[in-house]
C-alpha positions in Angstrom: 0.0 0.0 0.0 1.5 3.3 -1.0 1.7 6.3 1.3 -1.0 8.0 -0.8 -3.3 4.9 -0.5 -2.7 4.8 3.3 -3.6 8.5 3.6 -6.8 8.0 1.5 -7.8 5.1 3.7 -7.1 7.2 6.9 -4.4 4.7 8.0 -1.8 6.6 10.1 -0.1 3.8 12.1 1.0 1.3 9.5 4.6 1.9 8.7 4.9 4.8 11.2 8.3 4.5 12.9 7.3 6.8 15.8 4.4 4.7 17.2 3.4 5.7 20.7 2.0 2.9 22.8 -1.1 3.8 24.8 -0.7 3.5 28.6 -4.4 2.7 29.3 -7.4 1.4 27.4 -7.8 3.5 24.2 -10.2 2.6 21.5 -9.4 5.8 19.6 -6.2 4.1 18.2 -8.3 1.7 16.1 -8.2 2.4 12.3 -10.1 1.0 9.4 -9.7 0.5 5.7 -12.1 -0.3 2.9 -13.0 -3.9 2.3 -12.1 -4.5 -1.4 -14.4 -7.5 -1.6 -17.7 -6.3 -0.1 -19.7 -8.7 -2.3 -18.0 -11.8 -0.9 -18.6 -13.2 2.5 -15.4 -14.3 4.2 -13.8 -14.6 7.6 -10.8 -12.7 8.9 -9.2 -14.1 12.1 -6.7 -12.5 14.4 -4.8 -14.4 17.1 -3.2 -12.3 19.9 -1.2 -14.8 22.1 0.3 -12.0 24.2 -2.8 -10.2 25.6 -2.5 -8.8 29.1 -4.8 -6.9 31.4 -5.1 -6.3 35.1 -7.4 -7.8 37.7 -9.6 -4.9 38.8 -9.6 -6.1 42.4 -6.0 -7.3 43.0 -4.1 -5.4 40.2 -2.3 -8.6 39.3 -1.7 -9.2 35.6 -3.9 -11.6 33.6 -2.5 -13.2 30.4 -4.5 -14.6 27.6 -4.7 -15.5 23.9 -7.5 -13.4 22.3 -9.1 -14.8 19.1 -11.1 -12.4 17.0 -13.0 -13.6 13.9 -15.2 -11.5 11.8 -17.1 -11.3 8.5 -16.4 -7.8 7.1 -18.9 -5.7 5.3 -17.6 -2.2 4.2 -14.8 -1.6 6.7 -12.0 -3.7 8.0 -9.8 -3.1 11.0 -6.2 -2.3 10.3 -3.9 -4.9 12.1 -1.3 -2.6 13.6 -4.0 -0.4 15.1 -5.7 -3.5 16.5 -2.3 -4.5 18.1 -2.0 -1.1 19.7 -5.6 -1.3 20.9 -5.2 -4.7 22.5 -1.9 -3.5 24.0 -3.9 -0.6 25.6 -5.5 -3.2 28.0 -2.1 -3.8 29.6 -2.6 -1.4 32.4 -6.4 -1.6 32.3 -8.3 -3.3 35.1 -11.3 -5.4 34.0 -12.6 -8.9 34.5 -11.9 -11.4 31.7 -15.6 -11.4 30.6 -15.6 -7.6 30.4 -12.4 -7.5 28.3 -13.8 -9.7 25.6 -17.2 -7.9 25.5 -15.5 -4.5 25.4 -13.3 -5.6 22.5 -16.3 -7.0 20.6 -18.4 -3.8 21.3 -15.6 -1.5 20.1 -15.0 -3.5 16.9 -18.8 -3.6 16.2 -18.9 0.2 16.6 -15.8 0.6 14.4 -16.6 -1.7 11.5 -20.3 -2.7 11.7 -19.3 -6.3 10.6 -21.9 -8.8 9.5 -20.6 -11.2 12.2 -17.9 -11.1 14.9 -16.8 -13.3 17.7 -14.2 -12.8 20.4 -12.8 -15.6 22.5 -10.4 -15.1 25.4 -8.3 -18.0 26.6 -6.8 -16.8 29.9 -4.0 -18.5 31.7 -4.9 -19.8 35.1 -4.5 -17.8 38.2 -5.4 -19.3 41.6 -5.8 -22.7 39.9 -8.5 -21.8 37.4 -8.6 -20.6 33.9 -11.5 -18.6 32.4 -12.3 -18.7 28.6 -15.1 -16.1 27.9 -16.7 -16.1 24.5 -19.0 -13.6 22.9 -20.4 -13.0 19.4 -22.7 -10.9 17.4 -24.6 -11.2 14.1 -26.0 -8.2 12.4 -29.8 -8.0 13.2 -32.1 -8.8 10.4 -29.5 -10.8 8.5 -28.7 -14.5 8.3 -25.7 -13.7 10.5 -28.0 -13.0 13.4 -29.1 -16.7 13.4 -25.5 -17.8 12.8 -24.5 -15.9 16.0 -27.3 -17.6 18.0 -26.4 -21.1 16.6 -22.7 -20.5 17.2 -23.3 -19.4 20.8 -25.6 -22.3 21.7 -23.1 -24.8 20.2 -20.0 -23.0 21.4 -17.3 -25.2 22.8 -19.2 -28.5 22.6 -15.8 -30.2 22.1 -13.4 -28.3 24.3 -9.7 -29.0 24.0 -7.9 -30.6 27.0 -6.6 -27.9 29.2 -3.1 -29.4 29.6 -1.2 -26.7 27.8 -1.7 -24.0 30.4 
């Protein structure tokens, strides 16, 4: 993507050598670009194996892999801005369930995707791991039913938790 194309798309972070990392939760760093295939339905998946946030009660760090899958419509999230956004949770205190729902809500507001799901696989603390999952299908479309079906059948075959 040329500098001119990036400017036309409103992308300011990609290729920027002077990136400033947010010190607290900051959805304003998220940027989008135009989906060049709006007439085709397809999934985009991001895996963030180094997600961190803070427990809102103890202030202790929580570590997770965050999976984000979505079906774009008009706009798509730019990956460097998503990385900086997810990094902004590093000093942010919220429960695991809140983190995944906040991420999903911010991405819905940003892109208005046809479908999106966010799944957090948090490392155990105190002998228990928590894996919150949330999703959304655009109301009035087939994706609304897909979201319900996916939620009601979510994790029917969970992987063995021997790798954490």
